[in-house]
C-alpha positions as CSV (number, residue, x, y, z in Angstrom):
1,M,91.8,110.7,114.0
2,Q,95.3,111.9,113.6
3,N,96.9,114.8,115.4
4,S,96.3,118.0,113.6
5,N,100.0,118.8,113.7
6,Q,100.9,115.6,111.8
7,L,101.1,115.3,108.1
8,C,99.2,112.5,106.6
9,P,101.5,110.0,104.9
10,V,101.9,109.5,101.1
11,L,102.2,105.9,99.8
12,F,103.2,104.5,96.4
13,I,102.3,100.8,95.9
14,P,102.4,98.2,93.2
15,H,98.8,96.9,92.7
16,G,99.8,93.7,90.9
17,G,98.1,92.1,87.9
18,G,94.4,92.9,87.5
19,P,92.3,91.2,90.2
20,L,95.0,88.5,90.9
21,P,95.8,89.8,94.5
22,L,92.1,89.1,95.4
23,L,92.0,85.7,93.7
24,G,94.7,84.0,95.8
25,D,97.3,84.0,93.1
26,E,100.5,82.6,94.5
27,S,102.7,85.1,92.7
28,H,100.9,87.9,94.6
29,L,100.9,86.6,98.1
30,T,103.9,88.7,99.2
31,L,102.2,91.8,97.9
32,V,98.9,91.0,99.7
33,S,100.8,90.4,103.0
34,F,102.6,93.8,102.5
35,L,99.3,95.7,101.9
36,K,97.7,94.1,105.0
37,E,100.8,94.9,107.1
38,I,101.3,98.5,106.0
39,T,97.8,99.6,106.8
40,P,98.0,99.5,110.6
41,T,101.1,101.7,110.5
42,L,99.2,104.5,108.8
43,A,97.1,106.9,110.8
44,L,93.5,106.3,110.0
45,P,92.6,108.9,107.4
46,S,89.3,110.7,107.0
47,S,89.5,110.3,103.3
48,I,91.7,108.7,100.6
49,L,92.9,110.2,97.3
50,I,94.2,107.5,94.9
51,I,96.1,108.1,91.7
52,S,95.8,105.0,89.5
53,A,97.8,104.0,86.5
54,H,94.6,102.9,84.8
55,W,93.0,106.3,84.2
56,E,94.3,108.8,81.7
57,E,92.6,111.9,80.5
58,E,93.5,114.9,78.3
59,I,92.7,117.1,81.3
60,V,93.4,116.1,84.9
61,T,90.0,114.7,86.0
62,I,88.6,114.0,89.5
63,T,85.9,111.6,90.5
64,S,83.2,113.6,92.2
65,G,80.3,111.2,92.5
66,E,78.8,110.3,95.8
67,R,78.6,106.6,95.1
68,P,81.1,105.6,92.3
69,S,80.6,102.2,90.8
70,L,83.4,99.8,90.0
71,I,85.0,99.5,86.6
72,Y,86.2,95.9,85.9
73,D,88.9,97.1,83.5
74,Y,90.5,93.7,82.9
75,Y,89.6,90.6,80.9
76,G,90.2,86.9,80.8
77,F,89.7,86.2,84.5
78,P,87.2,83.9,86.3
79,D,83.6,85.1,86.8
80,E,84.3,86.0,90.4
81,A,86.6,88.7,89.3
82,Y,83.6,90.6,87.8
83,K,81.5,90.2,91.0
84,L,84.0,91.9,93.3
85,E,82.5,94.6,95.5
86,Y,84.0,97.6,97.1
87,P,81.2,100.1,98.0
88,A,83.4,102.9,99.3
89,P,81.6,106.2,99.2
90,G,82.9,109.1,97.1
91,N,83.7,112.5,98.5
92,P,82.3,115.4,96.4
93,V,83.6,117.9,99.0
94,L,87.2,116.6,98.7
95,A,86.8,116.5,94.9
96,K,86.0,120.2,94.8
97,R,88.9,120.9,97.2
98,I,91.3,119.1,94.9
99,F,89.8,121.0,91.9
100,S,90.5,124.3,93.7
101,L,94.1,123.3,94.6
102,L,94.9,122.3,91.0
103,Q,93.3,125.5,89.6
104,A,95.3,127.6,92.0
105,S,98.5,126.0,90.7
106,G,97.5,126.7,87.1
107,I,96.6,123.1,86.3
108,E,93.5,122.7,84.0
109,T,91.2,120.3,85.6
110,Q,87.6,119.0,85.6
111,L,85.2,117.0,87.8
112,D,83.5,113.8,86.7
113,E,80.4,112.7,88.6
114,Q,79.9,109.6,86.5
115,R,83.3,107.9,86.5
116,G,83.7,104.9,88.7
117,F,86.7,103.4,90.5
118,D,89.0,101.2,88.4
119,H,90.9,98.1,89.6
120,G,94.0,100.2,90.4
121,M,91.9,101.6,93.2
122,F,89.6,98.9,94.4
123,V,91.9,95.9,94.3
124,P,94.5,97.3,96.8
125,L,92.0,99.2,98.9
126,K,89.9,96.0,99.3
127,I,93.0,94.5,101.0
128,M,94.1,97.5,102.9
129,F,90.7,98.9,104.1
130,P,88.2,96.0,103.6
131,E,85.4,97.7,105.4
132,A,85.1,100.2,102.5
133,E,84.0,102.9,104.9
134,I,86.5,105.7,104.1
135,P,85.4,108.1,101.4
136,C,87.6,108.0,98.3
137,V,88.4,110.2,95.4
138,Q,90.3,109.1,92.3
139,L,92.5,111.4,90.2
140,S,93.5,110.7,86.6
141,L,96.9,110.8,85.0
142,L,97.5,113.0,81.9
143,K,97.6,111.2,78.5
144,N,100.7,113.2,77.7
145,L,102.6,111.1,80.3
146,N,104.9,114.0,81.0
147,P,106.9,113.2,84.1
148,E,107.6,116.9,85.0
149,Y,103.9,117.7,84.7
150,H,103.0,114.8,87.0
151,F,105.5,116.0,89.5
152,K,103.9,119.4,89.4
153,L,100.5,117.8,89.9
154,G,101.8,116.3,93.1
155,K,103.1,119.6,94.3
156,A,99.7,121.1,93.8
157,L,98.2,118.5,96.1
158,S,100.6,119.0,99.0
159,K,98.2,120.9,101.2
160,L,96.0,117.8,101.5
161,R,98.5,116.3,103.8
162,N,97.4,118.8,106.5
163,E,93.8,117.7,106.0
164,N,94.0,114.0,107.0
165,T,93.8,112.8,103.4
166,L,95.9,109.7,102.7
167,I,97.4,110.0,99.2
168,I,98.1,106.7,97.4
169,G,99.8,106.2,94.1
170,S,98.8,102.9,92.6
171,G,101.0,101.5,89.9
172,F,103.9,99.1,89.4
173,T,107.6,99.8,89.3
174,F,107.9,97.1,86.5
175,H,105.4,97.0,83.7
176,N,106.8,95.2,80.7
177,M,103.9,92.8,80.2
178,Q,105.7,90.8,77.6
179,A,108.4,90.0,80.0
180,I,105.9,89.2,82.8
181,M,103.9,86.9,80.6
182,S,107.0,85.0,79.5
183,Q,107.2,83.5,83.0
184,N,111.0,83.2,82.7
185,S,112.2,82.1,86.2
186,D,115.8,83.4,85.6
187,I,117.0,86.5,87.4
188,D,116.1,89.5,85.3
189,F,119.2,91.7,85.6
190,K,117.5,94.5,83.7
191,N,114.6,94.5,86.2
192,E,117.1,94.4,89.1
193,E,119.2,97.2,87.9
194,F,116.3,99.6,87.3
195,E,115.0,98.7,90.8
196,Q,118.3,99.5,92.3
197,W,118.3,102.9,90.6
198,L,114.8,103.7,91.6
199,I,115.3,102.7,95.3
200,D,118.5,104.9,95.4
201,T,116.7,107.8,93.7
202,C,113.7,107.7,96.1
203,T,115.5,106.8,99.4
204,N,119.0,108.2,99.3
205,P,119.2,110.9,102.0
206,N,122.2,112.6,100.3
207,Y,120.1,113.8,97.4
208,S,118.6,117.3,97.6
209,P,115.0,117.6,96.7
210,S,116.0,119.3,93.4
211,I,118.4,116.5,92.5
212,R,115.8,113.8,93.3
213,E,113.2,115.7,91.3
214,R,115.5,115.9,88.3
215,K,116.4,112.2,88.5
216,L,112.7,111.2,88.5
217,I,111.8,113.6,85.7
218,E,114.7,112.2,83.7
219,W,113.8,108.6,84.7
220,N,114.1,107.3,81.1
221,E,117.9,107.8,81.4
222,A,118.0,105.2,84.2
223,P,119.4,101.7,83.4
224,F,117.0,99.7,81.3
225,A,114.2,102.2,81.9
226,R,112.4,101.5,78.7
227,Y,112.7,97.7,79.1
228,C,111.0,98.0,82.5
229,H,108.5,100.6,81.3
230,P,107.8,100.5,77.5
231,R,105.0,102.9,78.5
232,E,105.3,104.8,81.7
233,E,101.8,105.0,83.0
234,H,102.5,102.6,85.8
235,L,105.5,104.6,87.1
236,L,103.9,108.1,87.0
237,P,101.8,107.7,90.1
238,L,105.1,107.6,91.9
239,H,106.0,110.9,90.4
240,V,102.8,112.4,91.8
241,C,103.6,111.0,95.2
242,A,107.1,112.3,95.2
243,G,105.9,115.7,94.1
244,V,103.5,115.9,97.0
245,T,106.3,115.7,99.5
246,G,109.6,116.5,97.8
247,F,111.5,114.6,100.4
248,T,113.2,111.3,100.9
249,A,111.0,108.2,100.9
250,K,111.2,105.1,103.0
251,L,111.4,101.7,101.2
252,V,108.6,99.7,102.7
253,F,108.4,96.8,100.2
254,E,110.9,95.1,98.0
255,G,109.9,91.8,96.6
256,K,108.6,89.9,93.6
257,V,105.1,90.3,92.2
258,A,104.1,88.2,89.2
259,G,107.8,87.1,89.0
260,K,109.3,90.5,88.8
261,K,111.0,92.6,91.4
262,T,109.0,95.7,92.5
263,S,109.0,98.1,95.4
264,A,106.7,100.4,97.4
265,Y,107.5,103.7,99.1
266,L,106.2,105.7,102.1
267,W,106.7,109.4,102.7
268,N,105.9,110.3,106.3
């Protein structure tokens, strides 16, 4: 149990391609190693809130069931990918707490007792917390994909850091599927330049919180932004994480996943 005076960390991670991190795929080995190695550096939380790129709703929605099932929201993989298990309990009490925090910030929200955990949740957590004993709640993105709104969503969740809840944004800092599927081994300078911009934006100590927020909200002005994210759902969990803290992040992973450079960030 962490000291009550400490703030629980916030973490943004790439979750890779579908179930591949759990199937021994070679292009995901560095990601798997990172996820295993980062976990012992985090104080053991009493609960986990995860924002996955794979759930969008018209209204911010919170899983509130006691025993959420798994959603195998991918296709074309071996049979074993559809037999994966991660029986982590839900946390209806935390779900209601999140509901209250969002309402207090003027954010329309709703609870969903039936919705299960998608692969943006169970794939990384099966690596990080394989015992599946920590109660988990998942939070949706908004279908409007508005970066400013998602930053505001993070701000509304900030009090959870005082309540021993580990907040994880699960996405990918590169999500041009056509480029990934091309399997081109050449250095992708567009991917590299966007990553350099993102690393600087998140970790540069010379940026004030307001400047960092503005840069992330206006992320599509970054070099090759729309090449790296034709659609931004895999980047927005990072906006939520950055909104929770408002401060400089630490770069905790910089490497290639599925052949493309990607990164992970920790806010202590």
